[in-house]
Phi, psi and omega in degrees: 000141177245134176238130177260125182236124175258120188212139178253351176274097187298328179298320180295316179300317182298329183278328190246349186247125176282343181220137177240141171238119181254128177246141175229122182054038178079003181248145180293124176258321185204147174216111181173199182284158176302319180299314179293320181299308187277000169257002179273123179305323180296318179291317179302318183287317188268327185252321182115190182223150172299153181303324180298320180290321177296320178297315180296321178296316179296328179275001179059039174291151181288155177287152358284141180289144178289150181236357177239162178299316181298315180294322179292317177302314179297319181295318179289325176296325179295338179288335182292335177075000000 
């Protein structure tokens, strides 16, 4: 079964969708996983990033940047050593 979801809350998409298709001006920009999408410079520039990914970027975490709350929490816990 295929479900088409139009959503602007990127955090929500990262949590519930195994595949993202990003369109810009009616043209395909990206088709793949949320992790690949939000680590793509083209998607970051044209669509944006989930808040979790922006936090990880600001903290200079290594790539691939986390895109879900669980992955971001784990990445920041890993900084404590």
